[in-house]
FIFILO-182591 format. One record per residue (C-alpha): residue number from 1; x, y, z. Coordinates in Angstrom, 2 decimals. Example, Ala and Ser with C-alpha at 12.3 -4.5 7.8 and 13.67 -1.06 7.14 Angstrom:
2
<site><n>1</n><px>12.30</px><py>-4.50</py><pz>7.80</pz></site>
<site><n>2</n><px>13.67</px><py>-1.06</py><pz>7.14</pz></site>
//
This chain:
103
<site><n>1</n><px>117.70</px><py>71.96</py><pz>110.19</pz></site>
<site><n>2</n><px>117.59</px><py>75.79</py><pz>110.10</pz></site>
<site><n>3</n><px>114.17</px><py>77.47</py><pz>109.64</pz></site>
<site><n>4</n><px>113.48</px><py>79.39</py><pz>106.46</pz></site>
<site><n>5</n><px>112.80</px><py>83.07</py><pz>106.34</pz></site>
<site><n>6</n><px>109.15</px><py>82.19</py><pz>105.53</pz></site>
<site><n>7</n><px>108.95</px><py>80.03</py><pz>108.71</pz></site>
<site><n>8</n><px>110.57</px><py>82.70</py><pz>110.93</pz></site>
<site><n>9</n><px>108.12</px><py>85.44</py><pz>109.68</pz></site>
<site><n>10</n><px>105.16</px><py>83.21</py><pz>110.42</pz></site>
<site><n>11</n><px>106.49</px><py>82.50</py><pz>113.91</pz></site>
<site><n>12</n><px>107.03</px><py>86.20</py><pz>114.78</pz></site>
<site><n>13</n><px>103.52</px><py>87.11</py><pz>113.35</pz></site>
<site><n>14</n><px>101.94</px><py>84.52</py><pz>115.57</pz></site>
<site><n>15</n><px>103.43</px><py>86.16</py><pz>118.59</pz></site>
<site><n>16</n><px>101.98</px><py>89.61</py><pz>117.95</pz></site>
<site><n>17</n><px>99.71</px><py>90.09</py><pz>121.00</pz></site>
<site><n>18</n><px>95.93</px><py>90.81</py><pz>120.75</pz></site>
<site><n>19</n><px>95.28</px><py>94.66</py><pz>120.41</pz></site>
<site><n>20</n><px>98.91</px><py>95.29</py><pz>119.12</pz></site>
<site><n>21</n><px>100.36</px><py>95.68</py><pz>115.66</pz></site>
<site><n>22</n><px>103.85</px><py>95.66</py><pz>114.17</pz></site>
<site><n>23</n><px>105.31</px><py>96.64</py><pz>110.78</pz></site>
<site><n>24</n><px>106.77</px><py>94.67</py><pz>107.93</pz></site>
<site><n>25</n><px>110.05</px><py>96.49</py><pz>108.51</pz></site>
<site><n>26</n><px>110.11</px><py>95.68</py><pz>112.21</pz></site>
<site><n>27</n><px>109.70</px><py>92.00</py><pz>111.47</pz></site>
<site><n>28</n><px>112.35</px><py>92.13</py><pz>108.78</pz></site>
<site><n>29</n><px>114.81</px><py>94.01</py><pz>111.05</pz></site>
<site><n>30</n><px>114.21</px><py>91.51</py><pz>113.96</pz></site>
<site><n>31</n><px>114.99</px><py>88.74</py><pz>111.56</pz></site>
<site><n>32</n><px>118.21</px><py>90.42</py><pz>110.64</pz></site>
<site><n>33</n><px>117.33</px><py>91.81</py><pz>107.17</pz></site>
<site><n>34</n><px>116.44</px><py>95.55</py><pz>107.17</pz></site>
<site><n>35</n><px>115.72</px><py>95.44</py><pz>103.37</pz></site>
<site><n>36</n><px>113.28</px><py>92.48</py><pz>103.57</pz></site>
<site><n>37</n><px>110.07</px><py>94.33</py><pz>104.51</pz></site>
<site><n>38</n><px>108.57</px><py>93.64</py><pz>101.12</pz></site>
<site><n>39</n><px>109.44</px><py>89.86</py><pz>101.55</pz></site>
<site><n>40</n><px>107.56</px><py>89.90</py><pz>104.81</pz></site>
<site><n>41</n><px>104.54</px><py>91.09</py><pz>103.00</pz></site>
<site><n>42</n><px>104.94</px><py>88.35</py><pz>100.40</pz></site>
<site><n>43</n><px>105.12</px><py>85.65</py><pz>103.10</pz></site>
<site><n>44</n><px>101.90</px><py>87.06</py><pz>104.70</pz></site>
<site><n>45</n><px>100.16</px><py>87.25</py><pz>101.40</pz></site>
<site><n>46</n><px>100.95</px><py>83.65</py><pz>100.73</pz></site>
<site><n>47</n><px>99.19</px><py>82.79</py><pz>103.95</pz></site>
<site><n>48</n><px>96.08</px><py>85.00</py><pz>103.33</pz></site>
<site><n>49</n><px>93.73</px><py>82.03</py><pz>103.77</pz></site>
<site><n>50</n><px>95.37</px><py>80.78</py><pz>106.90</pz></site>
<site><n>51</n><px>93.12</px><py>81.96</py><pz>109.82</pz></site>
<site><n>52</n><px>95.79</px><py>80.95</py><pz>112.37</pz></site>
<site><n>53</n><px>98.09</px><py>83.69</py><pz>111.36</pz></site>
<site><n>54</n><px>97.03</px><py>87.19</py><pz>112.62</pz></site>
<site><n>55</n><px>98.30</px><py>89.03</py><pz>109.47</pz></site>
<site><n>56</n><px>95.85</px><py>91.83</py><pz>110.12</pz></site>
<site><n>57</n><px>98.14</px><py>92.98</py><pz>112.85</pz></site>
<site><n>58</n><px>100.99</px><py>93.87</py><pz>110.39</pz></site>
<site><n>59</n><px>100.98</px><py>97.33</py><pz>108.81</pz></site>
<site><n>60</n><px>103.45</px><py>99.53</py><pz>106.97</pz></site>
<site><n>61</n><px>105.89</px><py>101.83</py><pz>108.73</pz></site>
<site><n>62</n><px>103.40</px><py>104.70</py><pz>108.76</pz></site>
<site><n>63</n><px>100.53</px><py>102.50</py><pz>110.13</pz></site>
<site><n>64</n><px>98.78</px><py>102.30</py><pz>106.88</pz></site>
<site><n>65</n><px>96.67</px><py>99.09</py><pz>106.28</pz></site>
<site><n>66</n><px>98.54</px><py>98.31</py><pz>103.03</pz></site>
<site><n>67</n><px>97.75</px><py>94.68</py><pz>103.27</pz></site>
<site><n>68</n><px>94.02</px><py>95.20</py><pz>103.40</pz></site>
<site><n>69</n><px>93.39</px><py>94.27</py><pz>99.82</pz></site>
<site><n>70</n><px>94.59</px><py>90.73</py><pz>100.62</pz></site>
<site><n>71</n><px>91.69</px><py>90.10</py><pz>103.05</pz></site>
<site><n>72</n><px>88.18</px><py>89.08</py><pz>102.07</pz></site>
<site><n>73</n><px>85.99</px><py>92.17</py><pz>102.07</pz></site>
<site><n>74</n><px>87.33</px><py>95.60</py><pz>101.76</pz></site>
<site><n>75</n><px>87.11</px><py>96.44</py><pz>105.51</pz></site>
<site><n>76</n><px>87.95</px><py>93.12</py><pz>107.11</pz></site>
<site><n>77</n><px>91.48</px><py>94.18</py><pz>108.16</pz></site>
<site><n>78</n><px>90.18</px><py>97.30</py><pz>109.82</pz></site>
<site><n>79</n><px>87.24</px><py>95.52</py><pz>111.36</pz></site>
<site><n>80</n><px>89.57</px><py>92.87</py><pz>112.96</pz></site>
<site><n>81</n><px>91.79</px><py>95.57</py><pz>114.38</pz></site>
<site><n>82</n><px>89.06</px><py>97.65</py><pz>115.63</pz></site>
<site><n>83</n><px>87.46</px><py>94.54</py><pz>117.29</pz></site>
<site><n>84</n><px>90.77</px><py>94.33</py><pz>119.21</pz></site>
<site><n>85</n><px>90.61</px><py>97.89</py><pz>120.34</pz></site>
<site><n>86</n><px>93.04</px><py>99.38</py><pz>117.76</pz></site>
<site><n>87</n><px>91.87</px><py>102.82</py><pz>116.56</pz></site>
<site><n>88</n><px>91.96</px><py>103.18</py><pz>112.72</pz></site>
<site><n>89</n><px>90.92</px><py>106.23</py><pz>110.80</pz></site>
<site><n>90</n><px>91.21</px><py>106.44</py><pz>106.88</pz></site>
<site><n>91</n><px>93.09</px><py>103.13</py><pz>106.64</pz></site>
<site><n>92</n><px>95.65</px><py>104.19</py><pz>109.16</pz></site>
<site><n>93</n><px>96.45</px><py>103.30</py><pz>112.73</pz></site>
<site><n>94</n><px>95.94</px><py>106.33</py><pz>114.99</pz></site>
<site><n>95</n><px>98.88</px><py>106.78</py><pz>117.44</pz></site>
<site><n>96</n><px>100.86</px><py>103.85</py><pz>116.06</pz></site>
<site><n>97</n><px>103.41</px><py>104.06</py><pz>118.79</pz></site>
<site><n>98</n><px>100.56</px><py>103.21</py><pz>121.32</pz></site>
<site><n>99</n><px>99.82</px><py>99.97</py><pz>119.61</pz></site>
<site><n>100</n><px>103.29</px><py>99.13</py><pz>118.29</pz></site>
<site><n>101</n><px>104.71</px><py>95.73</py><pz>119.31</pz></site>
<site><n>102</n><px>108.37</px><py>94.97</py><pz>118.69</pz></site>
<site><n>103</n><px>109.56</px><py>91.33</py><pz>118.94</pz></site>
//
């Protein structure tokens, strides 16, 4: 049985290495759908209480922490990233290319 888009997104996000980030669009493009970046966000939002999915490692194409409102506490996403050594200033990854992971 073929996996759903939802399942594929979760599998990709679970592969993002510690200390790295990727973008919603990068995941969508990897899965063969360049226009589905927003759908990747919806999948991650549906999993916001699942601690086994490192959704904090997914940011928008400019490195902005656009998903931060879906985490408990206003700074949890940034705190998690910084604890992994990712530099964040004003809700944005500093030097996104340095931390960017592509599946």
